[in-house]
N, C-alpha and C positions, 0 to 999 in steps of 0.2 A: 727279426722275422725273415729278412731277406736270406739270412744264413740257413734258416730252416727250410726255405723253399728249395735251396740247392744242395741240401745235405744228402739227399737220396741219390746215389749214383744210378746210372742206367745199367740194368741187368737184362739178361736174355729173358724174354717173356716166357712164362710157363704155359703149357697147354692145359694145365689143370684148372678149369674154370670153377673154382671152389665156391664162388659167391654168385655166379650167374644162375638165373632160374630157368632151367631147361624143362623141368617137370615139377609135379606137385610136391614130391619128396624134397627137391632142392629148396622149396619155399620154406620148409621148417627150419627154424634156427637151432633148436635143441629139443630132443625128444627122449623118451624112455618108455618102454612098454609097461603095462599094468592091467589089472582087472578093470579098473575105473580110470578113465583118462580125464585129466584136467587141462584145459587150454590156458595159455598165457599170452598176453599181448603187452609188449614193452617196446618203448622207443629207444632201442639200443643205439640207433644212429639218429642224428639230429635232422637230417634232410635226405630226400630222395633225389638222385641225379636226374636231370631232365635231358631227354634226347635232343641232339642237335640236328637230327635228320629231318627232312621235310618231304612228304607230309609225316606228321606224327602218327605212330602206330600204337595200338593198345598192347604195349609190352611192359611188363613189370621191370623197372629199372633197378640197378644197384644203388646203394646208399653211401653217404659220406658222413663224417663227423662222429666218430666212435665216442659214445657217452659212457665214461667209466662208471658214473653213479647208477645209471640204469642197468648197465651190465651187472653191477653188484646186486641189483634187485632180482635179476633172473637167477643169479646164483643163490640168493636168499630163498627163492621159490623152490629151487632144486634141493637145497639143503633141508628145507622144511618137509618136503615130500619124502626125502630119504630118511629123515628122523622119524616121521610117522610110520613109514614102512618097517623101520627097525624097532618100533615100540609095539605095545599091546593095544593101542588105541583102536586099530582096525585089525583085529586078530584074524589071520587067514586071508585077508584081502589086501592087495597091493595097489598102490596108486601109481599111475603113469602120468606123463605130461607131454604136451606139445606146445612149445613156446615159439612165438612168431615175432619178428621185428616189424613194427609199424613204421619205422623211420619218421615218426612224428607226422605222418601223412595219412589222412582219412582214407584215401583211395586204396593204399596198401593194406590198411587195417580192415577195410571192408572185404578185400580178397581173402584175408585170413579168417574173417568171420564166416564167409561162405563155406570154407572148408570145415569149420566147426559144425555148421548146419547139415553137412552131408551125412548121408546114412551110414551107420556103423558097419564096418567091414565091406563097404561098397568098393569094388575095384575101380570104379570110375570117379569116385569122390563126387557123385551127383547129389544134388539137393532135390528131393522129390516135392512136387507141389501137392498139398493136401488142404482140404477144408478143415480137417480136424487132425491136429498133431498130438492128440492125447496119448496115442499108443506108439508114437514115432520115437525111435531110438537114434539120436544123432551120434556123431563121432565123439563128442565130449559130453560130460555130465554138467560141467561148470567151467567158468572162465575167470581167470585172475587177470585184472588189468582194466582199462589201459592206463598209460602214464598220464596222458593229457585229457582234460575234460572234453575238448572238441572231438577227439577220437572216440571217447567213451560214449558221447551222445549219439554218434552215428552207429557205432557197433551195438549199443544197447537197443536201439530201435529195431535192428535186424535180429538180434538174439531174442527179442520179445515175441517174435513170430512163433517160436517154439518154447517160450518161457524158460530159456536156459539161464540159470543164475549167473550173474556177472558180479564179481566182488573186486572193486578197485582199491588199490592201496595208495593212490595218489590223486585221482580226479576229484576235485573239491568244489566244482561249480555248484552254486545253490540250486540251479534249475534241475539238477539230477535228483533232488529230493522229491520231485513231483512223481508220485507213483501212478498217476494216470498215463503220463507219457513214457515213463521208464519203469514199468512194473517189475522187471526182473533185475534191477540195478541195486547193488549194495556197495557199501564202502566201509573200510575200517578206520576212517578218519572223519573229523567233523566237516561240515560243509563250510563254504566260504562265508556264510552268514556269521558264523562264530569267529572266523578269522578277521573279517572286516570290522566286526564289533570290537574284537580285541585291539585291533589297530586304532580304532577311534577312541577307545578307552585310554590307550597309551598316549595318544595325541592330547586328549583332554587333560589327563593328569599331569602332563608335562607343560601345560599352559600354552599349547600351540593352537592356532585356529586359521592359519593362512598357509596352505600347503600346495604342493604340486603333485600330479599323478602322471606316471608314465606306464603304459600298458601295451601288450601285444594286440595287434588288430586281428584277433581270432575270437572264437566263441568264449574261450576261457578268460581272455583278457577283458572282453566287453562285459561279460556277466559279472566278473569280479569288480570292474569299475562301477557298474550299475549298483551292485550291492554296497560297495563302499560309499558311493554317493548318497544313498538313502541313509546309511548310518551317520555319515558326516553331517547331513542336513538336520537329522534329528538331534545332534549334539552340538549344533551351532559351530561347526567346522566348515570353513569355506575352501573350495578348490580354486586356487588362483589360475591354474592352467591344466589342461589335459593333453598329453601327447601320445599318439598311437603310432607304434612302429610296425612295419609289415611283418607278417607272421613268418615269412621265409627269407632267409639270408640271400637267396638268389634273386630276390626282387630288386629290380634296377633302381628303385627309389629308396632302398634301405639306408644307404650311407647318407643320402640327402636328408632323410627323416631324422637320422641320428644327429646330424649337424644342427638341424632345426631345434631339436629337443635341447641340445647343449646350449644353443644360443638363448633359448627361452629361460633356461635355468640361470644363466649368467645375467640376463637382463632383469629378471625379477629378484632384485637384491633383498627384498623383505621376506622372500620365501627361502627358508633355511631347512625345510623338511620336505623330502621327496619320497612318495610312496611308489614302489615299483612292483607291478604285476607282470612279470615277463619270464620267459624261459631262460635257462642258464646261458645259452650261447648268445642270446640277445643282450643280457646283462653284461656279458664279457665284452662285447663290442662297445656298448655304451660307456662302460667304466674306463676302457682304454682311451676313449676320446675325451672323457671328463678329466682324466689325469693329465692329458696333454694341455687342457685349458685351465689347469689348476683350480678346478671346482672343489669347494670344501663345504659339504652339507651334512645333514643327518639323513641317512637313507633307511627307509623302513622296508624290509624285505618280506616278500610273500613266502609261503611254504615251498614254492618251486626252487628257490635259490638261496634261502636263508642259511643253509648249512653246506653250501657248495664250496668244497675245498679248492677246486680249480679257479674259483673267483677270488677267494681269500688269499691265494698265493700269487696274485698278479703283482708284478714289481711296482713298488711305490704306492701300494693300495692304501697305505696310511694317509696319503695326501688327500684322499677323497673325503675324509672326515670320519664320522661314526656310522657304523652299520648296526641297526637293531632289527632283528627279524623274528618271525614266528615259525617254529618248526613243529612237526608232529611229535607228540610225546613218545620218547623212546622207552624201551624196556631192556630186558636182559638179552643181549646178543652175543654173549661170550662164546656160546657153542658155534655161532656163525663165524666168529673171528678165528676159532680153532679150525673150522672148515676151510677158511681161506689160507691158513698156513699150510694145509695139506693139499691145496688145490693142484699143485704141480704134479701130484701123483695120480690125479684123476684122468681117466681116458677122455680123449677128445673126438672120438669117432662120431658120436651123435650130438656134438655141441660145437656148432660152427662159430658161436660167439667166443668160446674159449680158444678155438684155433686162431681166430682173427686177433684176439688179444695177444696171444703168444707171438704171432707174426709182428704185431705192432711193437712189442717189447724188443724184438730183434732189430727192427728198422730204426727205432729211436733210442737204442740202448746207450749210445755215447753221450747223450744230452743230460744236462742237469735237471733238477726236479720240475721247475715250471716249464722250461723249454721241452722237456720230455712229455709233459702233459699236453702242451700245445701241439707237439708233433703228432701225438696219438689222435687228437681231435681233428687235425687237418688232413689226415689220411683218408682217402676214399677206398672203397673196395676195388675199384679199378686199378688204383695205384698198387695195392697189395698183390693183385694178380700179376702185375708186371714183375714184382720182386719176390714172388713166392719161391722159397728154397734157396734164396741167395745169401741169407744171413743165418748164422748159427742161433739156436734157441738160447735165450738168456732169461732167467727168472728173477724178478725183484719181489721178494717177500713183503717188503715194507710198503710198497706202493698201493696195493689194494686196501690194506688196513688203514692207511693214511687217508684214503678217499671215501671211506665209509660214512654215509649220512645215516646215523642211527635211527632217526625217525622213519625214514622210508623203508629201511631194512626191517624194522619192527612191524610196521603196518603190512608189509608184504607177507611176512611169516604169519602174522595174525590172520590175514585173509585166507591163507592155505589151511590154517588150523580151524577156522570157522567152517570152511567147506568140509573138512575132514570130520568135524563133529556132527555136521548135518548128515553126512554119509553114514556115520555110525548110527544115528537115529533111524535111518531108513533100513539099515542092515540088521536090525535086531531080530526081525522075524523073516528075513529073506536070505537067500543064498546070493550074495552080491558078486560072487565069481561069474555069475551069469549076467552079461551086459544088459539084458532086458528085465532084470529084477525090479528096477524102478526107472521112472522117466525123469527128465530134468524138472518138469513142473512140480512133481512130487517132492523133489529135493528142494525146490524153491520154497514150498510151504514149510518144510522142515527147517530151512535156513532162517526163516522169520522167527522161529522159536528157540534157536540155538543159543546156548550160554557157554562162553569160553572163559576159562580161568587164566588171567593174565597178571603176572606179578602178584599173585594171591588175591586178586580182585576179580569179581565176576563182571564180564562185559558182554553186551548183547546189542543187537540192532534195534533201533527204535522204529516207530511206525513209518518213518521216512526212509528206512533202510540205512541210516547212518549210525555210526558208533560215536557217541558223544564223549570222546576222550578229550583230555586237556591238551594245551599247547605248551611247548617250552619257549620262553622268551630268550632269544639268543643275542648275545652281545659280542661283536668282533673286537677283540681286545689284543693289543700288542704286548706280548710277553717275551722278554729276552730277544727282542729284535724280530720276532716272528708274529704274524697275525694268527691268533688262536680264536676259534669259535667256542665261546663259553656259554654256559646256561646261567642267565641272570635271575630268572624268576620262572614261576609256573603260572599259566593263566587257566583258571577254572572256568570252563565254558558254561557250566550250569549256574554258578553264582556270579559270574561276570567280574571277578576280581583277581588281583595278582597275589601270589604267595611267594615269600622270600625265605630262603633257607637260613640266611644269617644277615647280620647288619652290614657286612661289607658289600654284599650284593644289593642290598637295599640302598646303600649310599651310591652305588653305581647307577641305579635306577633314578635316584633323585638328582644325580649330577646332570641328567639330560635337561633338567629345567633351566640350566644356565644358558642354554641356547634359546634365543627369542625367534619366533616365527609367527608374527602377527601382522595383520594389515594396519592396525592402529594400536596406539598405546592403550593399555587397559584403563578403563574408567574407574576412578577411585570411588569408595563409598561417598555418597553425597552428590555423585554425578550420574548421568544417564547417557546411554548411547543415542546419538542422533544420526540416522542413516544419511549418508551423503549421496551424490549423484551416481556413485558406483552401484552396479547391479548386485554386488555382494553385501550381505548383511554384516560381514566381519569388518568392512571398511566404514568407519563412522567417525563422528566427532564426539567429544565428551562435553556435554553442557551441564550446567548446574541444575539440580532439582529446584523448582520454584518454591516459594514460601508455602508452608504447611504441607510439604511433600518431602519424602526422604528416600534414600536407597542405602541399604546396609550391607551390600555385597559389591564386589567388583564386576564390571561389565554388565550391569543390569539394563534390560531393555526398556524399563519404565520405572517411574518413581511411585512408591506407595503413598497413598494419601493418609495423612494423620486424621484421627477422629477429631474433627473440628470442635466438638463439644467439650472435650476434656484435654486435648493435646494440641500442640503447635510445633512448628519447626521453622527455623530461619532458612534462607536461601543456602544451598550447598550443605545440607544437613544429612548426616548419616543415621540420625535417630529422631524420634519425637520426644518432646519435653512436655511434662504435665503442666497444664496451665495453672498459674498462680490464682488462688481464690482470694478475692478482695471483698471486703465489707468494711463498714465504719466501725473499726475495733475500739475497744476501751483504751488501748495504748496509743491510738492516733492522736497527734497533738491537737488537731482541730476538734476531735471528739472530746478531748480533755477540756479544751477551752469552752465548748458548748455546755458540757456538764458543769463546769465551774460557774457559768452564767446561770444555769438552772439552780445550782446550789445556792448562789447568791439570792436568786429569786425566792427560794424556799426560806432562807434566813430572813429576807425582807418581809415575807408573809408572816412568819412567826413573830418578828419584831413588832409589826403593826398590831397583831393579835395582843401582844403584851401591852402595848401602849393603849389600845382601846379598852382592854380589860381594866387597867389601872385607872383610866379616866372614864369609867362607865357612866357616872352621873353628870358629866359636863354637857353643856348644850350642844357642842359639836358632835359628840358621839350620839346623843339623842336625835339630833337633826339628821344624822346619817342613816336613820331607820332603826336605830337600836342595835344592841350587841348581837342579837340573833341574825338579823339580815347581814350584818358585817361579817359574822362568822361564816355564813353560807357563801357569801361572795369570796371571802378569803380562802375558804376550803376549796372552792372551785378553782381559784388561782393556784392553789397548792397541787391539785390534781393535774392541772394543765402543765405545770412545771414537771410533775412526776411523769407525765406521758412522754416527755422527751427521752426518758431512759429507754423506752421500748423501741426507739429508732436506732439504737446503737448496739453494736456487737452482732454476732451471727443471727441472721433472721430465723425465726421459728414460726410455726403456724400460730402459736399462742401470741407471740409478739405482733405478728401481722394483723391478727384479728383485734387485738386489744388496743393498739396505739391510736388508731383513727377513731374508734368508738369512744375511748376514754377522753380523747381530746374534744371530740364533737359534743358529747353530752356535757362535759365539764364547762366548755365554753358557752354552750347554750344556757346552762344554769346561771352562769355569771351574767350574761347579757340579759336574761329574763329578770334577774334581781335588779339590775341597773335600770331596766325598762320600768319596773314598778316605782323605783325612786324618782325617775323622770316624770312619771305620771303624778306622783305625789307632790312634787315641787310645783308643777303646773297647777294642780288643784289648789294648792295653798295660796299661790300668789296670783291667781287669775281672778279678775273682777268682772269679767263678762259672764252674765248669767247663763247664756246658751252653752258657752265653753265649759262652765262649771258643771252644768247638768250632764254634759257628755262625759266629762272626766270622772264624775261620780259613778256613772254607769260602768266605765271602764276600770276604775280602780277597785279591783278585787285581788289583793296581793297573792294569797295562797293558790286560788284556782288558776290565776294567770301564770304563775311560776310553774305550777304542776302541769298545766296544759302545754305551755311552750316547751318545757323540757320533755314532756311525755311524747310530743310529736317527734322530737329528735331521737328519742329512745326507739320509737316505732320504725323510723327511717333506718337506724343502725341495725335493728333486729332483722328487718327484711333484707338488708344488705348482707348481713352475716349468714342468713339462711340460704338465700338464693344465689348470690354471687359473692361468696366469701373471699376475702383476700387470702393469698397463699404465697409460699416461698417460691421464688422464680430464679432460675439461673440465666443471667444475661451474658450472651456470647458476642456482643457487638464489638468488644475490644479483642483484637486478634490473639493476644498472648495471655489473656486473663479471663477468669469467670467472675462476674459480679453477682454476688448473692444479694438479692433485694426482694422486697415485698411487692408483689403484684396486687394492685388494689382490687382485682377481681372485676369490678365494674366502675369504669370512669364516670358513668352516668350517676351511679349511687354516690360516689365520692363527690361529684359536682352538686348533687341535690343536698348532701349534708352541709357542704360549705355554703351553698346558696341559701339554705335555710338560716344559717347563722348570719349571713350577710343581710338577709331580709330583716331579721330581728335587730341587727345592729343599725340598719338604716332607719327603722321606726324609732329606735332609741335615739338616734342622731337627730331626727326631726323634732322629737319631743324635747330633747335637751337644747336644741337650737332655739326653740320657742321660749325657753326659760333662760336664755343667755344674759338678760338684763336684770337679773336678781340682785339683791343687796350685795354690796361690794365685799362685805365680810363673810358672806355666805353664798358665794358664787359657784356652787357645785355643778350646776348645769353647764356652765361654760367649760369646766374641766372634763365633764363627760363628753361634751362635743369634741374637744381636742382628742380624747382617748379614742372615740369612734373614728375620727379622721385618721389617726395613726393606724388603726386597724384596717381601714379601707385602703390606705396607701400601701401598707405592707402586703396585703393579699392581692391587690391589683398588680403590683410588681411581681408577686410570687407566680402568677399564672404563666406568663411567658418564660420566666426563668426556669420553672419546673418543667415546662414542656420541652425546653431546649437543652436541659442538663441531663447527663447520664454518667454512670460510674458510681463509685462507692460513696461519693459525696452528695448524691441525690437526696438521701435522707437528711443530710445536714441543711439543705436548702429549706426543707419544711420545718426543721427545728428552729432555724433562724427566724422564719416568719412567725412561728408560734411564740417564740421568746419575745420578738419585737411587739407583736400585738398584745401579748399578755403583760409585758412590762409597761406598755403604753397605757393600757386600761387601768392596771394596778396603780401606777404612779399618779395618773391623772385623777383617779378616784380617791386615793387615800393619802398621798403625800401632802396635798394642801391642808388636809385636816390635821395630819401629824405635825405639820409646821405650825399651825395655830395652837395646837395643844402644847407643843414644846416651847416655841419661841414667842408666841403672842398670847400668853395666858390671860392678860388683862381683857382681851376681847372674848375670851372663852368663859364669860360669866353671864348670869341670867339678865342682869341689868343692862349690860352692854348689848346683849343680844336683843332685848326688848326695845332698846333705844333705836337700834338699827332697823328693826322691823317697823317700829312706829314711824320713823322718818320716811321709810319707803312707802308705808301704807298711806300716810298723809298725802304724799305726792300722788299716789294712785287714786285716792278718794277725790281730790280736787279735779283731776282730769275726768273722772267718771261723772261728777256733778255738772261740769260744763257740757259734756257730751250729751247729757240727758235733757238739758234745757235749750240746747242749740237747735235752731230750726234751719230750714232750708233758706238761708239768707239770700234775699234779693237786694235788700237795701239796709244799710246801717241804721237808718231812722226808725225802721219798723222794729229792730231789735231794741233800740233805746226806748221807744214808746211802750213796748211790751214790758220792759224792766220797770218803768215808772208806774205803770198801771198796777203792777204786782206790789209795789211799795205802798201805793195809796189805798189799794183795795186789799189790804192784807188780811187774810183770814188766819190769824196767828194760832187759833185753837187747833184747827185741823192741819195747819201748815200747808195749805193748798193754795194755789194760784190758778185761777181760771182764765184762760185766754183762748182766743179763736184765731185760727189761721185762715187767711182769706181763701174763700172757695171751699172751706172745709167746715165740718161741724165742730162744735166746741170741744176742746181737748183738755183733759185734766192732767196737770203735771205735778210731780212731787218735788218738794224741796227737802234736801238732806238735813237732818237735825245737826245741831252743833256738836253733839257728842258722838257723831258717827265714827270719827277717827279712832277714838278709844275702843269703841265696840269692834271695829274691824281689826285692830291690833290683837285684841284678845282672841278673836276667831282665828286669825292667821297663826298666832302662837300655839293655840290649841290644836289647829290642824297640823302644823308642822311637828 
């Protein structure tokens, strides 16, 4: 660069002040006469020189930093106008132009806009003040430009005073779509909204979420940054840092800001993607500094510089990493390229830009490509004034074509054609050779409706004044040692997706994913992001989803909850699993064991039936109440064993309703029959007349059994009607569903069991009273034992049932049912079966009568003594009483008269001698 500074020798200064502004005509950069004049605003130079004199005077200064790309846009506008004039689009009407250089400076652009507003054919270029500009004819009918959004905003507000249409081929700020503030502004490119959305889409699809942004500190940069920030936030992309560089290179802090931005990039090692919204000359300075610091990142370029050849040809540009950018969709510019090849034949009298370019070619002719381009950019108009005429004119045909940015050229030509089609619409019924044939505001209304054919497609302005064309996704790719700007994909602004021409370009796009640019490692499925102390949501820790929660995608912000009723999930799960359904199945070993016990019980019942049927006429069977009573009891035992089947396998409504009712009614029937037997035994062997009278009143077998059982039937019926049992899904176990029967009403269930317990208790009392029956016929004692087993089993059942859950809960009740059923069955019938099978000698009538006789004799003696016993106060009195009865014996009546002291004479009975035999017959008959 030092060489470039000293490469221009000193020559004699020329007196031709070609670039200084002495009058209004000197201010025009390029012009051509015509019936209708179109204005042009382009930043042909990158900056305006600032005066060093003090005080500063309001003088328009010269500019520096010749921009080849923008110069090409002015040529594209001229070419488009010449093409239209040579066509039949506007038959008989010619278009002229006045193109001004804004020098990327709002102040100079406003000066140009004031000349646009001046009255047509006014010798003084004065702008008339009016309250109503409806009939006002300004110098131009429409304006093409400006290059930068910041300039367009200012100019558009001024042009809106007369509603002069302004069609920009490059200003993309989103705010310019606001038709309230900028009613006359149009553009042939999409707004930054689509560009920032495309950038965010690229970032998301590449798996990046931690990026840096560098922008120019002007309206364009700030609005672009704001739009990108909104899009990034909506797509969970975090901006690690934002660096704003001064809008003007002459700013004293510019180099310091560039150094700070580079330091920030180097410091943030996790940031590998940088989005850059800057002008080309800013990017040039930034990249040169980044190459010095060996920065290697992915750079996402905005439309301002994505296709800038002067940046892509920087020495060692490959060291910066990968550049991916978004450029305006290009079209067919072959005619423009042909125009450039013949440019050296064009006159330069009315085109100062072309004259300046020719001078720059002469000054920098001896340099190689990049140095040549740098030399052109570094020359100021003041420098050229000093060297004017010192160098021979040298033309380089390849240089301009090499620097063409197709997107900008296409959009510039499209802007001119849109204005031309609008003029055509206005000139249908008018003589447009007359400058007052139509006004700019009428052209504005026509422009809103205009349709232009571009590459065989119809394009038009939308309600915001934008043309929703697509973007080219550009990739800077090294080919044969040179950095080439290639089109990798097309971004469809309407659909919001990328379109690839072939698989190779798609692979280039997917290769971007190899670069990681995230604040945190991605959370796998089964994990969830936990925000750390960082203010950015992209910086987080990955924690496992808790139990019964899951995440099935990467980087999820929260875990989904499983449906706890039917699904479950372990910790760190990426899916929910269906809960296993448990119930006491037929194949369960414990169920098989219980069924085997029930089957044994059924076999035992059938065996007892066979034994009793074969020994129908034996005293033991008869003493048991006869075959009918035994069959009823055994049938009830059979039903109880059968009821256990309804506790096993998948619960159904029928099973839930049947099992408890069947058990309760069957057990009640069994206890009722045993209660009758207990009453009968007491009645047969009770010698107390009062007890005998009571038992005779109570002993009504059929009504008693029917009544006791009927009450239970009523209880179960009410239960099934009002609070019927139903199938219930128990979710108390986290990973399983227990299918079980809900009893419907615990109260009804308790009443049913309590009623059985009450009958069993009465039966127990009656049996306990008869526990001292004859040894060979002690059924009451065994009934007592059976009832005790029943009570113990069900007392234990209550706390166990209340604390047990799961599929084995029905097994608890089955066990209790089997224990109580086996206890009563065995205690009631096994002793009799034992006598029938193994003690047949005691199972005869004679042996039975002998046993009863012995028991009755003992009972009769005790009764006689109790009836003649008095309230003894002295043994002598009882002896005297006995003697008197012997001496004064009234043997005929068998009566002994005696008198107790202090009482009237009492008549006592003496038992006859044959009373024992009489009682035996009665007892045998009763039993």
